[in-house]
LUMVEX-865316 format. One line per 5 residues: number of its first residue (from 1); their letters; for each residue x, y, z of C-alpha. Coordinates in nm, 3 decimals, always signed. Layout:
NUM = A = X,Y,Z; ...
// end
This chain:
1 = MLDRA = +8.566,+4.600,+6.607; +8.318,+4.363,+6.790; +8.423,+4.216,+7.118; +8.308,+3.861,+7.029; +8.456,+3.615,+6.774
6 = VVNAG = +8.429,+3.248,+6.654; +8.728,+3.115,+6.493; +8.773,+2.869,+6.213; +9.070,+2.621,+6.174; +9.279,+2.813,+5.920
11 = PLVAL = +9.328,+3.125,+6.132; +9.402,+2.910,+6.436; +9.666,+2.721,+6.249; +9.802,+3.036,+6.074; +9.845,+3.226,+6.405
16 = SLLGQ = +9.978,+2.906,+6.572; +10.245,+2.899,+6.291; +10.343,+3.261,+6.385; +10.340,+3.176,+6.753; +10.075,+3.451,+6.774
21 = LDLLP = +9.772,+3.251,+6.879; +9.762,+3.492,+7.193; +9.653,+3.770,+6.958; +9.296,+3.634,+6.955; +9.219,+3.676,+7.317
26 = ALFAE = +9.408,+4.009,+7.331; +9.182,+4.153,+7.057; +8.845,+3.993,+7.165; +8.679,+3.970,+7.506; +8.515,+3.660,+7.388
31 = CWVPQ = +8.687,+3.427,+7.155; +8.523,+3.085,+7.076; +8.612,+2.771,+6.891; +8.330,+2.543,+6.773; +8.368,+2.173,+6.874
36 = AVFNE = +8.415,+2.063,+6.505; +8.711,+2.309,+6.464; +8.865,+2.202,+6.783; +8.854,+1.832,+6.656; +8.985,+1.908,+6.324
41 = VAVAG = +9.278,+2.116,+6.464; +9.365,+1.969,+6.816; +9.245,+1.613,+6.783; +9.268,+1.505,+6.413; +9.553,+1.734,+6.354
46 = IGKPG = +9.782,+1.593,+6.632; +10.140,+1.682,+6.540; +10.034,+1.944,+6.297; +10.060,+2.317,+6.362; +9.789,+2.436,+6.606
51 = AKSLQ = +9.727,+2.117,+6.773; +9.951,+2.153,+7.067; +9.861,+2.518,+7.121; +9.478,+2.438,+7.125; +9.525,+2.148,+7.365
56 = GTDWQ = +9.613,+2.387,+7.665; +9.339,+2.446,+7.918; +9.301,+2.806,+7.817; +9.192,+2.713,+7.464; +8.983,+2.410,+7.570
61 = ARVRL = +8.794,+2.637,+7.785; +8.701,+2.833,+7.478; +8.545,+2.529,+7.298; +8.175,+2.555,+7.243; +7.910,+2.356,+7.102
66 = SPIPD = +7.739,+2.517,+6.814; +7.364,+2.493,+6.701; +7.292,+2.251,+6.421; +7.404,+2.435,+6.101; +7.146,+2.519,+5.820
71 = PLLVM = +7.133,+2.251,+5.549; +7.281,+2.497,+5.312; +7.591,+2.540,+5.533; +7.639,+2.152,+5.550; +7.603,+2.115,+5.174
76 = ELDAG = +7.839,+2.404,+5.083; +8.091,+2.416,+5.350; +8.305,+2.180,+5.563; +8.182,+2.096,+5.922; +8.418,+2.355,+6.085
81 = EAEVI = +8.310,+2.654,+5.864; +7.947,+2.548,+5.904; +7.982,+2.549,+6.283; +8.175,+2.878,+6.291; +7.879,+3.043,+6.102
86 = SLARQ = +7.615,+2.892,+6.306; +7.791,+2.975,+6.633; +7.859,+3.329,+6.533; +7.480,+3.371,+6.430; +7.365,+3.245,+6.776
91 = LSPCV = +7.632,+3.468,+6.947; +7.555,+3.778,+6.739; +7.686,+4.046,+6.732; +7.988,+3.843,+6.648; +8.279,+3.826,+6.410
96 = AIIDE = +8.344,+3.500,+6.209; +8.708,+3.443,+6.165; +8.756,+3.256,+5.854; +9.015,+3.262,+5.582; +8.861,+3.043,+5.310
101 = RRGRR = +8.696,+3.256,+5.037; +8.374,+3.050,+5.018; +8.308,+3.046,+5.370; +8.368,+3.418,+5.403; +8.129,+3.490,+5.121
106 = IAQHV = +7.858,+3.273,+5.272; +7.899,+3.426,+5.624; +7.885,+3.786,+5.481; +7.644,+3.766,+5.196; +7.398,+3.493,+5.298
111 = YGLPV = +7.404,+3.553,+5.689; +7.512,+3.915,+5.714; +7.808,+3.836,+5.960; +8.094,+4.058,+5.990; +8.410,+3.849,+5.885
116 = KGTAG = +8.766,+3.874,+5.948; +9.060,+3.652,+5.826; +9.413,+3.607,+5.953; +9.538,+3.900,+5.767; +9.275,+4.117,+5.906
121 = ILVEA = +9.359,+4.009,+6.265; +9.725,+4.092,+6.206; +9.615,+4.432,+6.080; +9.405,+4.496,+6.381; +9.698,+4.365,+6.614
126 = QRRGL = +9.923,+4.612,+6.453; +9.678,+4.909,+6.479; +9.643,+4.821,+6.848; +10.019,+4.815,+6.900; +10.040,+4.435,+6.977
131 = ISGVR = +10.267,+4.356,+6.685; +10.484,+4.548,+6.438; +10.503,+4.440,+6.070; +10.220,+4.272,+5.887; +10.417,+4.195,+5.579
136 = PRLLE = +10.682,+3.991,+5.735; +10.437,+3.772,+5.927; +10.222,+3.708,+5.620; +10.535,+3.620,+5.413; +10.643,+3.390,+5.690
141 = LRAAG = +10.292,+3.217,+5.667; +10.333,+3.185,+5.296; +10.685,+3.042,+5.326; +10.548,+2.786,+5.568; +10.303,+2.667,+5.305
146 = YFIAD = +9.991,+2.856,+5.410; +9.815,+3.004,+5.121; +9.772,+3.387,+5.107; +9.677,+3.561,+4.784; +9.891,+3.854,+4.676
151 = SVIAA = +9.590,+4.070,+4.677; +9.535,+3.984,+5.049; +9.896,+4.072,+5.139; +9.871,+4.387,+4.943; +9.554,+4.507,+5.098
156 = ACQAV = +9.678,+4.417,+5.443; +10.001,+4.610,+5.386; +9.811,+4.910,+5.254; +9.573,+4.922,+5.551; +9.865,+4.963,+5.784
161 = GE = +10.077,+5.183,+5.558; +10.351,+4.928,+5.486
// end
């Protein structure tokens, strides 16, 4: 797995809901949050999951301006996803951490970026011995109202032998 990542709002919120936001810097030597994503989660999302966690100085130091996104990105994705892809391209080789299907597809198929989502982060964390039990965490996210497809849960659990 690459040592550099750019993270979108969804995975930040999901990992915050689990109290596991610290997995990102444990898994990646460099972990960046584009300014638009930070604004979405920590500023506009005050009082919501993830906001308080991102307001800490450690996470604020990870906020980075991204280059102006391609017009395709701006037309097809929200501002956060567009900046994640733009910044990941600038920092290549880099993993784009995105949960939304459309953003993942564009990042992979149009821009050739490696992509992981929250489930993939949990799988990698278990493989490295940072957590035990992917299924309970994914079910906890679902119970908290975070959408995770059955197929994603099944694939993640199969990847770690659960």
